[in-house]
C-alpha positions as CSV (number, residue, x, y, z in Angstrom):
1,X,16.9,-12.3,-58.9
2,X,17.2,-10.9,-55.9
3,X,16.3,-7.0,-54.5
4,X,18.2,-5.9,-51.8
5,X,16.3,-4.8,-48.6
6,X,16.4,-1.3,-47.8
7,X,18.0,-0.6,-44.3
8,X,16.7,2.4,-42.4
9,X,19.4,4.5,-40.7
10,X,19.7,4.1,-36.3
11,X,19.1,7.9,-36.5
12,X,16.1,7.6,-38.4
13,X,14.5,5.2,-36.0
14,X,15.2,7.1,-32.9
15,X,13.8,10.7,-34.9
16,X,10.6,8.3,-35.4
17,X,10.4,7.2,-31.9
18,X,11.2,10.7,-30.9
19,X,8.3,12.0,-33.0
20,X,6.0,9.3,-31.6
21,X,6.6,10.3,-28.1
22,X,6.4,13.9,-29.0
23,X,3.1,13.3,-30.6
24,X,1.7,11.3,-27.6
25,X,3.3,13.7,-25.1
26,X,1.4,16.5,-27.1
27,X,-1.7,14.8,-26.9
28,X,-1.6,14.2,-23.4
29,X,-0.8,17.9,-22.7
30,X,-3.7,19.0,-24.6
31,X,-6.6,21.0,-23.5
32,X,-9.1,18.1,-24.1
33,X,-6.6,15.7,-22.3
34,X,-6.6,18.6,-19.4
35,X,-10.5,19.0,-19.3
36,X,-10.8,15.1,-18.9
37,X,-8.3,14.8,-16.4
38,X,-10.3,17.6,-14.5
39,X,-13.4,15.6,-14.9
40,X,-12.1,12.8,-13.6
41,X,-10.7,14.4,-10.6
42,X,-13.8,15.8,-10.0
43,X,-15.8,12.5,-10.3
44,X,-13.3,11.2,-7.4
45,X,-13.2,13.8,-5.4
46,X,-16.9,15.0,-5.1
47,X,-18.1,11.9,-2.8
48,X,-15.3,12.6,-0.5
49,X,-16.4,16.0,-0.3
50,X,-20.0,14.8,0.4
51,X,-18.7,12.7,3.1
52,X,-16.8,15.3,5.0
53,X,-20.1,17.7,4.7
54,X,-22.3,14.9,5.8
55,X,-20.0,14.2,9.1
56,X,-20.5,17.6,10.1
57,X,-24.1,18.3,10.0
58,X,-26.8,17.7,12.8
59,X,-28.3,14.5,13.1
60,X,-31.7,15.6,11.9
61,X,-30.3,17.6,8.8
62,X,-28.7,14.6,7.8
63,X,-31.5,12.1,7.9
64,X,-33.9,14.4,6.1
65,X,-31.8,16.3,3.3
66,X,-29.0,15.7,0.9
67,X,-25.7,17.0,1.9
68,X,-25.6,19.3,-1.0
69,X,-28.3,21.2,1.1
70,X,-25.8,22.3,3.4
71,X,-24.7,25.2,1.2
72,X,-28.4,26.8,1.4
73,X,-28.9,25.9,4.9
74,X,-25.4,25.6,6.5
75,X,-25.4,24.0,10.0
76,X,-22.5,22.2,11.3
77,X,-21.4,20.3,14.7
78,X,-18.7,18.4,15.9
79,X,-21.0,16.1,17.9
80,X,-20.9,13.4,15.6
81,X,-16.7,12.9,15.9
82,X,-17.2,13.3,19.6
83,X,-19.6,10.4,19.9
84,X,-17.6,8.4,17.6
85,X,-14.3,8.7,18.7
86,X,-14.6,9.1,22.4
87,X,-18.3,8.1,23.0
88,X,-19.1,5.8,26.0
89,X,-21.3,3.3,23.8
90,X,-19.0,0.4,22.9
91,X,-21.3,-0.3,19.8
92,X,-21.0,3.1,18.4
93,X,-18.2,5.1,19.9
94,X,-14.7,4.6,21.4
95,X,-13.2,4.7,17.7
96,X,-10.1,6.2,18.9
97,X,-8.7,3.1,20.2
98,X,-9.5,1.1,17.1
99,X,-7.7,4.1,15.1
100,X,-4.6,3.5,17.5
101,X,-4.8,-0.1,16.9
102,X,-4.6,0.5,13.1
103,X,-1.7,2.7,13.3
104,X,-0.1,-0.2,15.5
105,X,-0.8,-2.8,13.0
106,X,-0.1,-0.6,9.7
107,X,3.0,1.2,10.5
108,X,5.5,-2.2,11.3
109,X,3.4,-4.1,8.3
110,X,4.9,-1.4,6.0
111,X,8.3,-1.1,7.3
112,X,9.2,-5.0,7.7
113,X,8.5,-5.7,4.0
114,X,10.3,-2.7,2.9
115,X,12.9,-3.8,5.0
116,X,13.2,-7.5,4.1
117,X,12.2,-7.0,0.5
118,X,14.9,-4.0,-0.4
119,X,17.8,-6.4,1.1
120,X,16.3,-9.3,-0.8
121,X,16.0,-7.2,-4.2
122,X,19.6,-6.1,-3.7
123,X,20.9,-9.6,-3.4
124,X,18.9,-11.3,-6.1
125,X,19.9,-8.5,-8.3
126,X,24.1,-7.9,-7.8
127,X,25.4,-10.6,-5.7
128,X,26.1,-14.0,-7.6
129,X,25.1,-17.1,-6.1
130,X,24.0,-20.6,-7.1
131,X,20.3,-20.9,-8.0
132,X,19.8,-17.2,-7.8
133,X,17.3,-17.2,-10.8
134,X,15.5,-19.9,-9.7
135,X,14.9,-18.4,-6.4
136,X,14.0,-15.1,-8.0
137,X,11.6,-17.2,-10.3
138,X,10.1,-19.1,-7.0
139,X,9.4,-15.6,-5.4
140,X,7.8,-14.3,-8.5
141,X,5.5,-17.2,-8.7
142,X,4.3,-16.8,-5.3
143,X,2.3,-13.7,-6.1
144,X,-0.3,-15.9,-7.7
145,X,-1.1,-18.0,-4.6
146,X,-4.3,-16.3,-3.2
147,X,-4.4,-14.8,0.1
148,X,-7.0,-17.0,1.2
149,X,-5.5,-20.0,0.4
150,X,-2.6,-19.1,3.0
151,X,-5.0,-18.0,5.7
152,X,-5.7,-21.7,7.6
153,X,-1.9,-23.1,7.1
154,X,-0.9,-19.8,8.6
155,X,-3.2,-19.8,11.1
156,X,-2.7,-23.4,11.9
157,X,1.4,-22.5,12.1
158,X,0.5,-19.8,14.7
159,X,-2.0,-21.7,17.1
160,X,0.0,-25.5,16.8
161,X,3.4,-24.7,15.5
162,X,5.6,-27.0,13.3
163,X,6.2,-30.5,13.9
164,X,8.1,-32.9,11.5
165,X,8.0,-36.8,12.4
166,X,6.7,-36.1,15.9
167,X,9.4,-33.5,16.5
168,X,8.3,-30.1,17.6
169,X,10.5,-27.8,15.0
170,X,8.9,-24.5,15.9
171,X,6.4,-24.1,19.1
172,X,3.0,-22.7,19.0
173,X,3.0,-18.7,19.3
174,X,0.4,-18.6,22.4
175,X,0.0,-15.1,22.1
176,X,-2.6,-13.0,24.0
177,X,-4.1,-9.5,23.7
178,X,-1.7,-6.8,22.2
179,X,0.8,-9.5,21.6
180,X,-1.3,-10.5,18.7
181,X,-0.3,-7.6,16.9
182,X,2.9,-9.9,16.0
183,X,0.6,-12.5,14.1
184,X,-0.7,-9.9,12.1
185,X,2.7,-8.2,11.3
186,X,3.9,-11.5,10.4
187,X,0.9,-12.4,8.1
188,X,1.0,-9.2,6.1
189,X,4.6,-9.3,5.8
190,X,4.7,-12.5,4.2
191,X,1.7,-11.4,1.7
192,X,3.2,-8.6,0.6
193,X,6.9,-10.2,0.2
194,X,6.8,-11.6,-3.0
195,X,5.3,-8.3,-5.2
196,X,7.9,-6.0,-3.0
197,X,10.5,-8.2,-4.0
198,X,9.6,-8.2,-7.8
199,X,9.2,-4.9,-7.7
200,X,12.1,-3.6,-6.0
201,X,14.6,-6.1,-8.0
202,X,13.3,-4.3,-11.0
203,X,14.5,-0.8,-9.9
204,X,17.7,-2.2,-8.1
205,X,18.7,-4.2,-11.3
206,X,18.7,-1.2,-13.6
207,X,20.9,0.9,-11.8
208,X,24.1,1.3,-13.8
209,X,26.5,-1.4,-13.5
210,X,29.8,1.0,-14.1
211,X,28.6,2.9,-10.1
212,X,28.6,-0.7,-8.6
213,X,31.9,-1.8,-10.2
214,X,33.5,1.8,-9.3
215,X,32.1,1.5,-5.6
216,X,33.8,-1.9,-5.6
217,X,36.9,-0.9,-6.8
218,X,37.0,1.8,-4.2
219,X,36.7,-1.2,-1.9
220,X,33.2,-0.6,-0.8
221,X,31.4,-3.9,0.5
222,X,28.2,-4.9,-0.4
223,X,26.6,-3.6,2.9
224,X,28.4,-0.1,2.3
225,X,27.0,-0.1,-1.5
226,X,23.8,-0.8,-0.5
227,X,23.3,1.7,2.3
228,X,25.1,4.4,0.7
229,X,24.4,4.2,-3.3
230,X,21.2,1.7,-3.5
231,X,18.9,3.2,-0.9
232,X,18.9,6.5,-1.9
233,X,18.3,5.9,-5.6
234,X,15.5,3.4,-5.0
235,X,13.5,5.9,-2.2
236,X,10.8,6.7,-5.2
237,X,10.1,2.8,-5.7
238,X,10.1,2.5,-1.7
239,X,7.7,5.4,-1.5
240,X,5.7,3.6,-4.3
241,X,5.3,0.3,-2.7
242,X,4.7,1.6,0.8
243,X,2.0,3.4,-0.5
244,X,0.4,0.2,-1.7
245,X,1.2,-1.7,1.4
246,X,-0.1,1.1,3.6
247,X,-3.2,1.5,1.8
248,X,-3.8,-2.1,1.5
249,X,-3.1,-2.7,5.4
250,X,-5.0,0.1,6.6
251,X,-8.2,-1.0,4.8
252,X,-7.9,-4.6,5.6
253,X,-10.3,-6.5,7.4
254,X,-10.1,-10.2,6.7
255,X,-6.3,-10.6,7.6
256,X,-6.8,-8.4,11.1
257,X,-9.9,-10.1,12.0
258,X,-8.5,-13.7,11.6
259,X,-5.2,-13.1,13.4
260,X,-6.0,-10.3,15.7
261,X,-9.5,-11.1,16.5
262,X,-12.3,-8.6,17.0
263,X,-11.7,-7.5,20.8
264,X,-11.1,-4.0,21.2
265,X,-7.5,-4.6,22.4
266,X,-6.2,-5.7,19.0
267,X,-9.0,-5.0,16.3
268,X,-8.4,-2.3,13.7
269,X,-10.5,0.4,12.8
270,X,-12.0,-1.7,9.8
271,X,-13.6,-4.1,12.4
272,X,-15.3,-1.3,14.3
273,X,-16.5,0.4,11.0
274,X,-18.0,-3.0,10.1
275,X,-19.6,-3.6,13.1
276,X,-21.0,0.3,13.3
277,X,-22.4,-0.9,9.8
278,X,-24.3,-3.4,10.8
279,X,-25.3,-2.4,14.3
280,X,-25.9,1.3,13.5
281,X,-26.8,1.2,10.1
282,X,-29.4,3.8,10.5
283,X,-27.3,6.3,12.2
284,X,-25.8,7.9,9.2
285,X,-24.2,10.7,11.0
286,X,-21.9,8.5,13.2
287,X,-21.0,6.3,10.0
288,X,-19.8,9.2,8.1
289,X,-17.9,10.8,10.7
290,X,-16.3,7.0,11.4
291,X,-15.6,6.8,7.8
292,X,-13.8,9.8,7.2
293,X,-11.9,9.5,10.2
294,X,-10.5,6.2,8.4
295,X,-9.5,7.8,5.1
296,X,-7.9,10.7,6.7
297,X,-4.6,8.8,7.3
298,X,-4.4,7.3,3.8
299,X,-4.7,10.9,2.5
300,X,-2.2,12.1,4.6
301,X,0.3,9.5,3.6
302,X,-0.5,9.7,-0.2
303,X,-0.6,13.8,-0.3
304,X,3.1,13.5,1.8
305,X,4.4,10.7,-0.7
306,X,3.0,12.1,-4.0
307,X,6.0,13.2,-5.6
308,X,8.0,10.2,-4.6
309,X,4.9,7.8,-5.7
310,X,4.7,9.6,-9.3
311,X,8.7,9.2,-9.6
312,X,8.6,5.5,-8.7
313,X,5.8,4.8,-11.3
314,X,7.9,6.5,-13.9
315,X,11.6,5.5,-13.0
316,X,11.8,2.6,-14.9
317,X,9.7,4.0,-17.6
318,X,12.6,5.7,-20.0
319,X,16.1,3.9,-20.1
320,X,19.2,6.2,-20.9
């Protein structure tokens, strides 16, 4: 004797999913969730606020009292920033030069991966060619390669070039001074491409097929489709990856120190801050000013692209 298995109508399943999603959304919008979010925001914001207050306090105040005493005896000065940014001492000043170096390193190191990865992601998603799936798997697998394992081969590539069977395929780069920025751009681009291609491919592959087919029927070529249709639609994804890459490169010390060196002509802000922490560890007023200078640009970038960042994180979460 067999019993029939009851079937659940598709509409009922959809209703159940909607009900579950509604309950989750309701809980996330509750007063308790809002209170927890406010507490987390305060926990993350108070140290930054304390750093800002400390950076504008006189030296004797910051070394003898906590930053929270500023409100009972407010004293502020901009001498800390003057000494750090434009001071004559090479060990604790001249931070403005390193700040410019960080911008020169970070901006191209963000734009190059975005450009190359978006083109590669479109090709892997919408252009049929032999071995496409295997190529995508290989790019995805490159994400597991630790950055530290690639530093020595990449440095050897820059210094000696590539030689196969005694034949020089690629010569050594032999770059000096500001030319070494190209080495840092190349390194950051190589390290960022696997994740960038993977992330952007997921967004581009979810674009409506009917939209692509309609464009092809109208005679649009792949470059035109990419430029006029794909790029505007994946702007949130580009912004999301751009923020991650910007923060990573701006805060990087290892890659820039190896490929750009520690001289003032090419070293980024992180190298100078590490030097200040080592040689001027007791001068808190300069360290706080230098630290706040280093976080101003990332804060501006994140806040200006925040709405795109949120859209980028949520773009692939709901289909239909």
